[in-house]
Every structure is written in structure tokens, then in C-alpha cells.
VMD Tcl script that draws the C-alpha trace (Angstrom):
set ca {
  {0.02 0.00 -0.02}
  {1.52 3.26 -1.13}
  {-1.47 5.54 -1.16}
  {-4.64 5.91 0.82}
  {-7.69 8.14 0.16}
  {-9.67 9.12 3.22}
  {-13.16 10.45 2.65}
  {-14.84 11.49 5.89}
  {-16.30 14.42 7.83}
  {-14.01 16.62 9.84}
  {-14.39 15.82 13.56}
  {-13.20 17.68 16.67}
  {-11.03 15.76 19.11}
  {-12.85 15.38 22.47}
  {-11.85 17.62 25.34}
  {-10.68 21.18 25.53}
  {-8.09 20.92 22.72}
  {-8.78 22.24 19.27}
  {-7.50 19.30 17.27}
  {-9.54 18.29 14.19}
  {-9.26 15.02 12.30}
  {-10.64 12.69 9.69}
  {-10.62 8.89 10.26}
  {-9.94 6.04 7.82}
  {-12.50 3.29 7.64}
  {-11.87 0.21 9.81}
  {-11.04 -1.76 6.67}
  {-8.52 0.85 5.56}
  {-6.98 0.72 9.03}
  {-6.62 -3.01 8.91}
  {-4.94 -2.87 5.50}
  {-2.59 -0.15 6.66}
  {-1.67 -2.19 9.77}
  {-0.98 -5.21 7.61}
  {1.18 -3.22 5.24}
  {3.20 -1.74 8.10}
  {3.65 -4.89 10.19}
  {7.22 -5.61 8.95}
  {8.36 -1.98 9.08}
  {10.12 -0.27 11.92}
  {7.48 1.08 14.33}
  {7.26 4.82 15.01}
  {6.03 6.46 18.10}
  {2.41 5.44 19.01}
  {2.47 3.19 15.91}
  {2.08 6.21 13.66}
  {2.70 6.08 9.91}
  {4.41 9.03 8.12}
  {2.45 10.41 5.18}
  {2.33 13.34 2.77}
  {-1.36 14.38 2.85}
  {-3.18 16.52 0.31}
  {-6.45 18.19 1.16}
  {-7.80 20.34 -1.64}
  {-4.86 22.28 -3.00}
  {-2.83 21.99 0.25}
  {-0.12 19.39 0.84}
  {1.59 18.73 4.19}
  {3.72 16.12 5.80}
  {2.24 14.49 8.96}
  {1.38 11.13 10.40}
  {-1.62 8.85 10.63}
  {-2.25 7.66 14.20}
  {-3.85 4.28 14.99}
  {-6.87 3.82 17.26}
  {-7.54 0.78 19.37}
  {-10.70 -0.05 17.42}
  {-9.21 -0.14 13.92}
  {-9.23 3.22 12.03}
  {-6.33 5.58 11.78}
  {-6.68 9.32 12.41}
  {-5.36 12.10 10.18}
  {-5.16 15.34 12.15}
  {-5.75 18.45 10.00}
  {-3.70 21.46 10.93}
  {-5.43 24.82 11.57}
  {-3.57 26.48 8.65}
  {-4.89 23.76 6.30}
  {-8.41 24.06 7.61}
  {-8.36 27.82 7.18}
  {-6.83 27.72 3.70}
  {-9.36 25.10 2.50}
  {-12.36 26.62 4.30}
  {-12.99 23.55 6.50}
  {-15.06 23.54 9.64}
  {-16.24 20.82 11.97}
  {-18.38 18.28 10.05}
  {-17.14 19.58 6.64}
  {-16.68 16.70 4.17}
  {-12.98 16.08 3.47}
  {-11.11 14.02 0.96}
  {-7.49 13.53 1.91}
  {-5.05 11.75 -0.38}
  {-2.18 10.27 1.69}
  {1.01 9.03 0.21}
  {3.06 6.77 2.63}
  {6.57 8.08 3.13}
}
mol new
graphics top color blue
foreach p $ca { graphics top sphere $p radius 0.5 }
foreach p [lrange $ca 0 end-1] q [lrange $ca 1 end] { graphics top cylinder $p $q radius 0.2 }
display resetview
């Protein structure tokens, strides 16, 4: 697996922080875990990616959850540039690095 397309609504991370993310499907998470199982593990089991949302590209990581999906956090600058708010539909194209 070299590329992953995440299509989901932008969600706010629970609690007082202002982190926003989109989540892979559970099936995408399982495929990503399988593709990464023989690779050196990064902190928290994260996977480095170059993400593209709209016209904006940025390097970041996908973070695994206990129940299957991975989370892609969307930086404030990207959200502002692309006009994204909580519950906005997002398509993120992620290239594994």
C-alpha cells in the first residue's frame, strides 16, 4: 500500500483541545496495519504520510486507534486555507513516506 484516500467528515477531538481530524474506515486501518507490520514502528504506531487536502499538501502522520481506524489530524492552517469547519466533508489523499 503506497497511497490511501480518506473520505470522511471533519471531527473535533474530544476535550478542551482544538485538534480536528478525519478517520480512515476500519477496513483501511486493517490494510494499513498489515502493510506496516514488517516495518520499523514509529512512536504510538504512527505512519508518516504526505497528505493532500484540496490544494494543500503537508507532511504529517496517521495515528492508529484501538478499534481499527487511523486518524489524520488536519492542521489549523490547512483548515483555514481550505475553508474547512467541523463536520465539513474532506477528501485527503495520503502518500506513505
